[in-house]
N, C-alpha and C positions, 0 to 999 in steps of 0.2 A: 188622635184623639178620640176616634171611633171605637178603638180596641181598650180603650181605658175605661169606657161607661160600663160595660159589662161586669168587669173587675171591679170596679167601685161598688156596684150593686152586690156583688157576692162578698165582698170585704164587710159592707155594712151589715149584709144578713148574718155573716160570721160573728161579727161584733155583738150584735144584738143578742144573738144565740148564745154567745159565750156570757154575756152579761146577765142573762135570765137564769143560766146555769148555775153561775155565781151567786146570784140571789137565793135561789132555791138551795143550794148547797150550804149556804150561811145560814139559813133560817132553818134548815133541816138539822145541821149541827149545833147550832146554838139555841 
């Protein structure tokens, strides 16, 4: 379980980054 915590944190960061990039791309394109 200790190895899962950092992975979850990285996944959450990547998900947040992807969401922000998607929103920027959506507003920039539309």
